[in-house]
C-alpha positions as CSV (number, residue, x, y, z in Angstrom):
1,X,-64.6,8.6,-72.4
2,X,-61.8,11.0,-73.2
3,X,-62.6,14.8,-73.5
4,X,-62.0,16.5,-76.8
5,X,-60.1,19.4,-75.3
6,X,-57.6,19.6,-72.5
7,X,-57.4,23.1,-70.9
8,X,-54.0,23.6,-69.2
9,X,-53.6,26.3,-66.6
10,X,-50.2,26.8,-65.0
11,X,-50.3,29.0,-61.9
12,X,-47.9,30.4,-59.4
13,X,-49.1,32.6,-56.4
14,X,-52.2,33.7,-58.3
15,X,-54.9,32.4,-55.9
16,X,-56.7,35.8,-56.0
17,X,-57.0,35.6,-59.8
18,X,-57.3,31.9,-60.5
19,X,-61.0,31.7,-59.7
20,X,-61.9,34.2,-62.5
21,X,-59.8,32.2,-65.0
22,X,-61.4,28.8,-64.1
23,X,-64.9,30.2,-64.1
24,X,-64.4,31.6,-67.6
25,X,-63.5,28.1,-68.8
26,X,-66.4,26.5,-67.0
27,X,-68.7,29.1,-68.7
28,X,-67.8,28.0,-72.2
29,X,-70.6,27.2,-74.6
30,X,-68.6,24.1,-75.6
31,X,-68.4,21.8,-72.6
32,X,-66.5,18.6,-73.6
33,X,-63.2,19.4,-71.8
34,X,-61.0,18.7,-68.9
35,X,-59.2,21.4,-66.9
36,X,-55.7,20.6,-65.7
37,X,-54.4,23.1,-63.1
38,X,-50.6,22.9,-62.5
39,X,-49.5,24.6,-59.3
40,X,-45.9,25.5,-59.7
41,X,-45.2,25.4,-55.9
42,X,-47.3,28.4,-54.9
43,X,-46.9,29.7,-51.4
44,X,-50.5,31.1,-51.2
45,X,-53.9,29.4,-50.9
46,X,-54.0,28.2,-54.6
47,X,-54.9,24.7,-53.5
48,X,-57.8,25.9,-51.4
49,X,-59.2,27.9,-54.4
50,X,-58.9,24.9,-56.7
51,X,-60.7,22.6,-54.2
52,X,-63.5,25.0,-53.9
53,X,-64.6,23.9,-57.3
54,X,-66.6,20.7,-57.2
55,X,-66.5,20.0,-61.0
56,X,-65.0,16.6,-61.6
57,X,-63.4,17.7,-64.8
58,X,-60.9,19.7,-62.9
59,X,-57.5,18.0,-62.1
60,X,-55.0,19.5,-59.8
61,X,-51.2,18.8,-60.0
62,X,-48.6,20.5,-57.7
63,X,-44.9,20.8,-58.3
64,X,-42.7,20.2,-55.3
65,X,-40.6,23.2,-56.3
66,X,-41.0,26.2,-58.6
67,X,-39.9,25.1,-62.1
68,X,-41.2,28.0,-64.3
69,X,-44.0,28.6,-66.7
70,X,-42.7,26.3,-69.5
71,X,-42.3,23.3,-67.1
72,X,-45.7,23.8,-65.6
73,X,-47.4,23.9,-69.1
74,X,-45.5,20.8,-70.1
75,X,-46.6,18.9,-67.0
76,X,-50.2,19.6,-68.0
77,X,-49.7,18.7,-71.6
78,X,-48.0,15.4,-70.7
79,X,-51.1,14.1,-68.8
80,X,-53.7,15.7,-71.1
81,X,-56.2,13.3,-72.7
82,X,-57.7,15.6,-75.2
83,X,-57.2,15.8,-78.9
84,X,-56.7,19.5,-78.6
85,X,-54.7,21.6,-76.0
86,X,-56.1,24.9,-74.9
87,X,-53.5,26.9,-72.9
88,X,-54.9,29.3,-70.4
89,X,-53.2,31.7,-67.9
90,X,-54.3,31.9,-64.3
91,X,-54.9,35.6,-64.5
92,X,-56.7,35.8,-67.8
93,X,-60.3,35.3,-68.9
94,X,-62.0,33.6,-71.8
95,X,-65.1,34.8,-73.4
96,X,-67.9,32.2,-73.5
97,X,-67.7,31.2,-77.2
98,X,-63.9,30.9,-77.5
99,X,-63.6,27.1,-77.7
100,X,-66.7,26.7,-79.8
101,X,-65.6,29.1,-82.4
102,X,-62.1,27.6,-82.5
103,X,-63.3,24.1,-82.9
104,X,-65.6,25.2,-85.7
105,X,-62.6,26.7,-87.4
106,X,-60.9,23.3,-87.3
107,X,-63.9,21.5,-88.9
108,X,-63.4,20.8,-92.6
109,X,-59.9,22.3,-92.5
110,X,-56.7,20.9,-94.0
111,X,-54.8,18.4,-91.9
112,X,-52.0,20.9,-91.9
113,X,-53.9,23.2,-89.7
114,X,-52.3,23.0,-86.2
115,X,-53.2,26.2,-84.3
116,X,-56.3,28.4,-84.2
117,X,-55.7,31.7,-82.4
118,X,-57.9,34.7,-81.8
119,X,-57.7,38.4,-81.0
120,X,-57.7,39.6,-77.4
121,X,-58.1,42.6,-75.2
122,X,-55.0,43.7,-73.3
123,X,-56.3,45.3,-70.2
124,X,-54.2,47.6,-67.9
125,X,-56.2,49.5,-65.3
126,X,-59.0,51.3,-67.1
127,X,-57.3,51.1,-70.5
128,X,-57.7,48.3,-73.0
129,X,-56.2,47.7,-76.4
130,X,-57.1,45.2,-79.1
131,X,-54.3,42.9,-80.2
132,X,-52.9,41.9,-82.5
133,X,-52.7,45.5,-83.5
134,X,-54.0,46.4,-87.0
135,X,-50.5,47.3,-88.2
136,X,-49.2,43.8,-87.5
137,X,-52.0,42.3,-89.8
138,X,-52.2,38.9,-88.2
139,X,-51.5,36.1,-90.7
140,X,-52.8,32.7,-91.4
141,X,-51.6,29.4,-93.0
142,X,-47.8,29.2,-93.3
143,X,-46.5,32.0,-91.1
144,X,-43.1,30.7,-90.2
145,X,-41.2,33.6,-91.9
146,X,-43.6,36.1,-90.3
147,X,-43.1,34.7,-86.8
148,X,-39.4,34.9,-87.1
149,X,-39.9,38.7,-87.2
150,X,-42.1,39.0,-84.1
151,X,-44.7,37.3,-81.9
152,X,-48.3,38.5,-82.3
153,X,-50.0,35.4,-80.8
154,X,-51.3,35.4,-77.2
155,X,-50.9,32.0,-75.6
156,X,-54.4,32.0,-73.9
157,X,-56.0,32.7,-77.3
158,X,-54.7,29.5,-78.9
159,X,-56.2,26.0,-79.5
160,X,-53.6,23.6,-80.5
161,X,-53.7,20.1,-81.9
162,X,-51.9,17.8,-79.5
163,X,-50.1,16.2,-82.5
164,X,-48.3,19.5,-82.9
165,X,-46.3,18.9,-79.7
166,X,-45.5,15.4,-80.8
167,X,-44.0,16.8,-84.0
168,X,-42.5,20.1,-82.7
169,X,-41.7,19.3,-79.1
170,X,-43.0,20.8,-75.9
171,X,-42.3,24.3,-74.4
172,X,-38.6,24.9,-74.0
173,X,-37.9,24.8,-70.2
174,X,-34.7,26.7,-70.5
175,X,-36.7,29.8,-71.3
176,X,-38.3,32.1,-68.7
177,X,-39.3,34.6,-71.3
178,X,-40.7,34.4,-74.9
179,X,-41.7,30.8,-74.1
180,X,-44.7,31.0,-76.4
181,X,-42.9,32.7,-79.3
182,X,-40.3,29.9,-79.4
183,X,-43.0,27.3,-79.6
184,X,-45.0,29.1,-82.4
185,X,-41.9,29.3,-84.5
186,X,-41.2,25.6,-84.1
187,X,-44.8,24.5,-84.8
188,X,-45.0,26.8,-87.8
189,X,-42.3,24.8,-89.5
190,X,-44.7,21.9,-89.9
191,X,-48.3,23.3,-89.5
192,X,-50.5,26.1,-90.6
193,X,-52.2,28.7,-88.3
194,X,-55.7,30.2,-88.6
195,X,-56.7,33.5,-87.1
196,X,-60.2,34.4,-85.7
197,X,-60.4,38.2,-86.0
198,X,-62.3,39.0,-82.9
199,X,-61.4,39.4,-79.2
200,X,-62.2,36.1,-77.4
201,X,-59.8,36.6,-74.4
202,X,-59.3,39.3,-71.8
203,X,-55.6,39.4,-70.9
204,X,-54.8,41.4,-67.8
205,X,-51.5,43.2,-67.2
206,X,-49.6,42.3,-64.0
207,X,-46.7,44.3,-62.7
208,X,-44.9,41.4,-61.1
209,X,-44.9,39.3,-64.3
210,X,-41.6,37.4,-64.9
211,X,-41.7,38.6,-68.5
212,X,-40.5,42.0,-67.4
213,X,-37.1,40.5,-66.5
214,X,-34.5,41.9,-68.9
215,X,-32.0,39.2,-68.3
216,X,-34.5,36.4,-69.0
217,X,-35.5,38.3,-72.1
218,X,-31.9,38.5,-73.4
219,X,-31.3,34.8,-72.6
220,X,-34.4,33.8,-74.5
221,X,-33.6,35.9,-77.6
222,X,-30.1,34.4,-77.7
223,X,-31.6,30.8,-77.6
224,X,-34.2,31.6,-80.3
225,X,-31.4,33.2,-82.4
226,X,-29.3,30.0,-82.1
227,X,-32.2,27.7,-82.9
228,X,-33.1,29.7,-86.1
229,X,-29.8,31.0,-87.2
230,X,-29.6,29.2,-90.5
231,X,-32.9,30.8,-91.6
232,X,-32.2,34.2,-90.1
233,X,-28.8,34.6,-91.8
234,X,-30.6,34.5,-95.2
235,X,-31.9,38.0,-94.3
236,X,-29.2,40.4,-93.2
237,X,-31.8,42.9,-92.2
238,X,-33.7,40.5,-89.9
239,X,-30.5,39.1,-88.4
240,X,-29.3,42.6,-87.7
241,X,-32.6,43.3,-85.8
242,X,-31.9,40.4,-83.5
243,X,-28.4,41.6,-82.9
244,X,-29.7,45.2,-82.2
245,X,-32.3,43.9,-79.8
246,X,-29.6,41.9,-77.9
247,X,-27.2,44.8,-77.9
248,X,-29.7,47.3,-76.5
249,X,-30.9,44.8,-73.9
250,X,-27.3,44.1,-72.7
251,X,-26.5,47.8,-72.5
252,X,-29.6,48.4,-70.5
253,X,-28.4,45.9,-67.9
254,X,-24.9,47.4,-68.0
255,X,-23.2,44.6,-69.9
256,X,-21.6,47.0,-72.3
257,X,-18.9,44.9,-73.7
258,X,-21.2,42.2,-75.0
259,X,-23.8,44.9,-75.9
260,X,-21.3,46.7,-78.1
261,X,-20.4,43.5,-79.9
262,X,-24.0,42.9,-80.8
263,X,-24.6,46.5,-81.8
264,X,-21.5,46.5,-84.0
265,X,-22.6,43.3,-85.7
266,X,-26.1,44.9,-86.3
267,X,-24.5,47.9,-88.0
268,X,-22.2,45.8,-90.1
269,X,-25.1,43.7,-91.4
270,X,-27.5,46.5,-92.0
271,X,-25.7,49.9,-91.9
272,X,-28.7,51.8,-93.4
273,X,-30.7,52.0,-90.1
274,X,-30.0,55.3,-88.3
275,X,-31.3,53.8,-85.0
276,X,-28.7,51.0,-85.1
277,X,-26.0,53.4,-86.0
278,X,-26.9,55.9,-83.3
279,X,-27.1,53.2,-80.5
280,X,-23.8,51.6,-81.6
281,X,-22.0,55.0,-81.6
282,X,-23.4,55.9,-78.2
283,X,-22.4,52.5,-76.7
284,X,-18.9,52.9,-78.1
285,X,-18.7,56.4,-76.4
286,X,-19.2,54.8,-73.0
287,X,-21.9,54.1,-70.4
288,X,-22.8,57.6,-69.3
289,X,-23.1,59.0,-72.8
290,X,-25.1,56.0,-73.9
291,X,-27.6,56.4,-71.2
292,X,-28.0,60.1,-71.8
293,X,-28.3,59.6,-75.5
294,X,-30.9,56.9,-75.2
295,X,-32.9,58.9,-72.7
296,X,-32.8,61.9,-75.1
297,X,-34.0,59.7,-78.0
298,X,-36.8,58.3,-75.9
299,X,-38.0,61.7,-75.0
300,X,-37.9,62.9,-78.6
301,X,-39.9,59.9,-79.8
302,X,-42.4,60.5,-77.0
303,X,-42.9,64.1,-77.9
304,X,-43.4,63.2,-81.6
305,X,-46.0,60.6,-80.6
306,X,-47.8,63.2,-78.4
307,X,-47.8,65.8,-81.2
308,X,-49.2,63.3,-83.7
309,X,-51.8,62.1,-81.2
310,X,-52.9,65.7,-80.5
311,X,-53.2,66.4,-84.3
312,X,-55.3,63.3,-84.8
313,X,-57.6,64.3,-81.9
314,X,-58.0,67.8,-83.2
315,X,-59.0,66.5,-86.6
316,X,-61.7,64.2,-85.0
317,X,-63.2,67.1,-83.1
């Protein structure tokens, strides 16, 4: 008999964290699932950790060479038997009622509902923050236009109808950053989203995460821009934000000529943003002045935030 849910866990050199992730899935109050662990050619003892579990619902697949997060997730989705796909990360942790609450949300819902996502704790050392942050105001139903502006959905918080992948396609294997954001945008063209406003996932920060790679980030933004250009060009303000983001990123990795081009386009499209104007002028002035100006701006913003934070703390005393 096929399981209702397929949990897909891609992993790469995370043997020391994988056990916690798998145990959090096995501890779910809803138990009709399979777990597909896709080892993206790890060099550590990942296989040993997987085989230490004796649960027959766990399947292990290993790539011969490292292909990246998107490819690993796709490998799991392709062999999944469940009606729903539940992506999990090898270093994150689900709370026990996650799947049960998400499946309840799907009950008696419109056939247009494709994704149910939840809040989560972002944990870094002894600090933790609840996301999506309140100022983002996580949205439901048709959120395509909102997702074009930013990503506020954590991949391990989602439960996705498998039919969504058949309609929207799998994860884009060209991307090594923003892999999830690209998928949510594509799915939201055809399906609605529903938000459970409580933290049902613990997401742990890792220093060596590939998502910190600036070049991968720039490449991903450029691909997402091209995919959605027809929609983005309807809003000069939003399109200018994409250009600004690319310009800043390129200048940060010392690709000033391309960076200046994007920043100039951002200013042309939306000249009323002082931040865009400032960065464009600094980039045109040259690398040294750009770096000094950006560092100065960062310090000013940090000081303002510190002052506001102190004022708030004083009021609360």
